[in-house]
N, C-alpha and C positions, 0 to 999 in steps of 0.2 A: 540778760546783763543789761546793767546801766551803766552810761558813762558821762561825766560832769566834763564841761569845758569852760573856761573863762577867757572872756577877752573883751578888751576895751570896756572893762569895767562890769561885763555883764555876766551873768552865769546860766548857763541852761543844761541841764540832764535830758538823756533821751535815753529810750530802751531800744536796743537792738539784739537782733538773734546772730549768734556765730556758727556759721558753718560753711562746707566745702559745696561750692554750687556745682561742681564738676561730679562728685561722688555720693553727696547727699541726699534725701529727700528733703524739701525746703519745709520749713517746719511751720508751715501755714495750712489752715485749711483750704479746701476747695473753693474758688471763687471768692477770694479774700480781699485784692485789690482793683480798685477802678483802673490803675495804670501802675506797670511794673518801669522802674528806671533801669537799663542794663547798659550805663555808660562807660566806653573805656575799658571792658573789662574782657570782652571776647578773645581779644587778640594776645590775652595772658592765658589763655587754658591749655592745659597740658594734653588733654585726653581729645575729645571733639566735644562742640558746643551742643549736642543732641541732647544731652539728659538735662542740662540747664536750661535748655527751650522746651524741653516736655515739661518741666516743673513750672516754668513761667506760665506756660498756656495753662497749665493746671490750677494755678491761683491767682490768674486773671478771669474775672467777670466777664460772663458773656458780654459780646462788642466793647469790651475794655480794650486798651490801649497797653502797648510795649513801645517804649521810646530807647532805642539802641544808637549807641554812639561807637564810632571805632576810626583809627587812621585808615587810609585808602592805601592800598599796598600799590596801586598804581601811579600815586603821586609822582610830579616831577622829578623830586630829589631822588626817589628810587629808579625812575627812569634815566635819569642822568648815570648814578652808581651802576647800573647795568651793563650801559653803553662803556663805560670807564673799567668794565671786568670787576667789578667791587661788591661784595655780599652787602644785600638791602638788610638783613635781619641783625639785630644787637646780638654783641659778643657775650660772654659768659657774665652775668652780672653778682656782684657782692652781695645782692640782695637776695639771693637764691633764686630758684626755677620761676616765681612770679615775679621778680623782680624786672622782667624785660618781657619784648613781647615774641610770643611763642609761635604765633603763626597770625598773620595779617589777612585781610579778605578784600575781594575785589566789591565791585557793588554787586556785579551779577551774582555772584555767589552768595552775597547774605538775600539777596530776593528770594534765590533758591532755597536758602535754609528757611524762610520764613513762610514761603510758600509750602515748604513740607511739612512746617510746624501749623499749619492752617492760619496765619496771619496774613491781613491784605496791606502791603503799603498804602498809606493815606498820603504822606508826604515825604517826598526823598530830597535831601539836600546834599550834595557835594560841593564844599566850600574850603578856602584858605583860612586859616584862623590866627594865623601867626603874622607879624609884621615881615615886609620885605624890603631890601635896599631898592632905594629910588633907580638905582642902574637897572635895577630887574623889570620895571614897571611894562614895560611892552611886553617882555617876555610873560609877565604875570597875566597882561591884558588879552595876548593873543593864544594862551595854552587851552587845550581843549580841557572841559570840566571832568571829565576822566581821569585828568592829572592833578585834580585839586587835593588837599591834604587830607580832609576830615570827611568822614559820612556820617548822615544824621539821617534816623529813618523814624518816621512814626508809623506803627503798622497797627491796625485794629485784628481783634481776635474774631475770627469766621465762624460763625454758629450753623451748622448746617441740619436744617428740618429742625431746628429747636435742639440740638444734640451737641452739646461740648464735653468735656473740656476738649 
């Protein structure tokens, strides 16, 4: 499929494949990409992330990379909601089942998933990405990294004895 976009007087056309990352075989050959971006997707999956991660592993070249980003379920806002007896998950969305976060993850859960699919994390960042009011600067500075908002992972596909995917 092709799509054209126009912005600021520029026109760009790009090719893309439309498929369901949870249920479909990715329409790419083995070892097709040096790097796959899986940014803010995993939390929207309904079934489980294993098929998507198996397919990502298949299409990433030996010693290639996966960049995975997702909200951190243990972020401070969620901790406070739980302490107040409130639900941390989104309510129903007018945009359908993929218009909300269906499952958020802890850093340890993501590291376990990566290990299960033979990706070795080479860089791990847990960081706040949204501006915060000045009143909470002390809280922001003192809170542990585990309570920061977003998880960024760079992971390398591990090849065992020259055998992939």
